[in-house]
C-alpha positions, -999 to +999 in steps of 0.1 A: +258+683-928+291+666-920+277+649-889+248+636-910+272+621-936+292+604-908+260+590-894+250+577-928+284+562-934+283+543-900+248+531-908+260+517-941+289+500-924+266+485-898+242+473-925+270+457-945+283+440-913+248+427-906+244+413-941+278+396-939+271+382-905+237+369-916+253+353-947+281+337-926+257+324-900+239+304-927+270+288-942+280+252-937+312+261-917+289+276-891+268+245-886+283+236-853+280+270-836+245+274-851+234+240-838+249+246-804+230+279-802+197+262-813+201+233-789+208+257-760+175+274-766+155+242-768+136+227-738+145+192-725+129+166-747+096+149-735+106+119-756+137+104-772+140+080-801+152+044-795+190+044-799+193+008-810+179-003-843+151-029-842+145-027-804+112-015-790+110+005-757+088-023-741+118-047-745+140-025-723+141-035-686+138-007-660+172-008-643+178+029-637+190+034-602+197-002-594+229-009-573+261-015-592+288-027-568+290-012-534+294+025-543+274+034-573+240+029-591+230+023-627+227+057-643+210+046-675+194+016-692+209-014-709+195-021-744+204-056-755+208-065-792+229-086-814+266-075-816+270-051-845+234-037-844+234+000-853+234+025-824+219+058-835+216+092-820+184+095-800+183+132-805+197+160-827+230+172-812+267+178-815+292+149-808+312+161-778+334+130-774+343+098-792+366+079-769+376+046-753+383+040-717+368+035-682+336+016-674+320+025-707+347+012-730+341+025-765+317+054-761+301+084-777+288+115-760+263+138-777+253+172-765+215+175-771+186+198-765+188+219-733+224+210-728+216+174-719+244+149-725+235+116-741+259+087-734+263+057-756+286+031-741+300-004-746+301+001-784+317-026-805+329+001-828+322+037-839+307+048-871+334+054-897+346+090-896+326+100-865+344+127-846+339+152-819+323+183-833+301+165-858+265+177-859+242+147-858+205+144-865+182+119-847+188+085-863+224+091-874+245+060-868+271+065-841+284+030-838+274-006-831+263-026-801+291-044-783+305-053-748+335-031-743+346-016-710+332-032-678+307-051-700+333-074-715+320-109-714+283-100-709+257-102-737+262-074-762+242-042-753+242-005-754+243+014-721+223+045-727+223+074-703+211+110-702+227+136-680+213+171-672+225+198-649+212+179-619+228+146-628+215+114-644+180+112-659+161+080-663+159+075-701+132+047-701+102+070-697+115+092-725+120+061-748+085+049-739+070+083-746+085+083-781+074+048-788+038+056-779+036+090-794+036+107-760+017+083-738+045+064-720+021+039-703+009+024-736+044+010-745+052-002-709+059-039-705+032-061-691+036-069-655 
């Protein structure tokens, strides 16, 4: 009888812990870990939203992989727009870095589905209050188009890159797929 009571007590404790854990998991203070868990279980996206307001995928030149200097290639696409145009998150994710420096100047990194890292560079400024650890939805303003870093003096643009486990991924087919509802060829520029 005593063993049965102990077993029942442990089951009640475990049930109480499960209820508290479930409640905590759903609370706002757990948004970041919950989102990171969800993102890690998602497949890589087949399409991503345009990260510059008012620009269409067919307006973006295919420059991925073109030479940049003697020792590197372009690992993204440049999306030209008027200085100050909103730059928005192309996917749901968690901001992993908001920083200034290097080739990208003012930049934001967002960890997205399947652990892919989305890179937004040459920003004129960041969105007010944006910080590492913020959970962002697709379309959330991250900053504005500029020419910081090694783009100083060039026409304002966003350098947008996506990085997976195997390195850089060409974002243009994903942008075109989103613009055409899944058929990347229909939003391709005329040749």
